[in-house]
C-alpha positions as CSV (number, residue, x, y, z in Angstrom):
1,X,0.0,-0.1,0.0
2,X,2.9,2.4,0.6
3,X,4.1,1.6,-2.7
4,X,1.0,2.7,-4.3
5,X,0.9,5.9,-2.1
6,X,4.4,6.7,-3.2
7,X,3.5,6.1,-6.8
8,X,0.4,8.4,-6.5
9,X,2.6,11.1,-4.8
10,X,5.3,10.7,-7.5
11,X,2.6,11.0,-10.2
12,X,1.0,14.0,-8.5
13,X,4.5,15.5,-8.2
14,X,5.3,15.0,-12.0
15,X,1.9,16.5,-12.8
16,X,2.3,19.5,-10.6
17,X,5.8,20.1,-12.2
18,X,4.3,19.8,-15.7
19,X,1.4,22.2,-14.9
20,X,4.0,24.7,-13.4
21,X,6.1,24.4,-16.6
22,X,2.9,24.7,-18.7
23,X,2.0,27.7,-16.6
24,X,5.4,29.4,-17.2
25,X,5.2,28.7,-20.9
26,X,1.7,30.3,-21.1
27,X,2.8,33.2,-19.1
28,X,5.9,33.7,-21.3
29,X,3.5,33.5,-24.5
30,X,1.2,36.1,-22.8
31,X,4.0,38.4,-22.2
32,X,5.0,38.1,-25.8
33,X,1.6,38.7,-26.9
34,X,1.4,41.8,-24.8
35,X,4.6,43.1,-26.2
36,X,3.5,42.6,-29.8
37,X,0.2,44.3,-29.0
38,X,2.0,47.3,-27.7
39,X,4.2,47.4,-30.8
40,X,1.2,47.1,-33.0
41,X,-0.6,49.8,-31.2
42,X,2.4,52.2,-31.6
43,X,2.6,51.3,-35.3
44,X,-1.1,52.0,-35.7
45,X,-0.7,55.4,-33.9
46,X,2.3,56.4,-35.9
47,X,0.4,55.5,-39.2
48,X,-2.5,57.5,-37.9
49,X,-0.5,60.6,-37.3
50,X,1.2,60.3,-40.8
51,X,-2.2,59.8,-42.5
52,X,-3.6,62.7,-40.5
53,X,-0.7,64.9,-41.5
54,X,-0.9,63.8,-45.2
55,X,-4.6,64.7,-45.3
56,X,-4.0,68.1,-43.6
57,X,-1.4,69.1,-46.2
58,X,-3.5,67.8,-48.9
59,X,-6.5,69.8,-47.7
60,X,-4.3,73.0,-47.3
61,X,-3.0,72.5,-50.9
62,X,-6.6,72.2,-52.1
63,X,-7.5,75.3,-50.2
64,X,-4.7,77.3,-51.8
65,X,-5.8,76.1,-55.2
66,X,-9.3,77.1,-54.6
67,X,-8.2,80.6,-53.6
68,X,-5.9,81.1,-56.4
69,X,-8.8,79.9,-58.9
70,X,-11.1,82.4,-57.2
71,X,-8.4,85.3,-57.5
72,X,-7.9,84.2,-61.3
73,X,-11.7,84.4,-61.9
74,X,-11.9,87.7,-60.1
75,X,-9.1,89.2,-61.9
76,X,-10.6,87.8,-65.4
77,X,-13.9,89.6,-64.6
78,X,-12.0,92.9,-63.9
79,X,-10.0,92.4,-67.2
80,X,-13.1,91.6,-69.2
81,X,-14.8,94.8,-67.7
82,X,-11.7,97.0,-68.4
83,X,-11.6,95.6,-72.0
84,X,-15.3,96.4,-72.7
85,X,-15.0,99.7,-71.2
86,X,-11.8,100.6,-73.1
87,X,-13.5,99.6,-76.3
88,X,-16.6,101.6,-75.8
89,X,-14.6,104.7,-74.7
90,X,-12.4,104.1,-78.1
91,X,-15.5,103.9,-80.2
92,X,-17.3,106.8,-78.6
93,X,-14.1,108.8,-79.0
94,X,-13.7,107.8,-82.8
95,X,-17.4,108.7,-83.3
96,X,-17.2,112.1,-81.8
97,X,-14.0,112.9,-83.5
98,X,-15.4,112.0,-86.9
99,X,-18.8,113.4,-86.2
100,X,-17.4,116.5,-84.5
101,X,-15.0,117.3,-87.3
102,X,-18.0,117.8,-89.5
103,X,-16.5,116.5,-92.7
104,X,-18.0,112.9,-92.6
105,X,-21.3,114.3,-91.2
106,X,-21.3,117.1,-93.9
107,X,-20.6,114.5,-96.7
108,X,-23.3,112.2,-95.4
109,X,-25.9,114.9,-95.2
110,X,-24.9,116.3,-98.7
111,X,-25.2,112.7,-100.1
112,X,-28.6,112.3,-98.5
113,X,-29.8,115.6,-99.9
114,X,-28.6,114.7,-103.4
115,X,-30.3,111.5,-103.3
116,X,-33.5,113.0,-102.2
117,X,-33.3,115.9,-104.6
118,X,-33.1,113.6,-107.7
């Protein structure tokens, strides 16, 4: 009977040692998993910062493009207005010069009277 008890105690001893070794292995694996998780978390945070920075710079560039486009459109409107104003002033000036000189107006009226007189 004593032999049976010694066998059981030895068996329990071996099982306890095996459980302790298994527990140590699991604890080591758990620590490695935690370390990998921290590394992964740091990588994700770094990528998030880089992505946010990239998007911010892209939005800034787009805003600058929008502002420059609006400025170009405004200057085009001013240029078009100035062109029309200049053309109108030039045409009015030419009309007044030719009409004010009297020679063209006189020739026109004389031709009109000659045609009506016939």
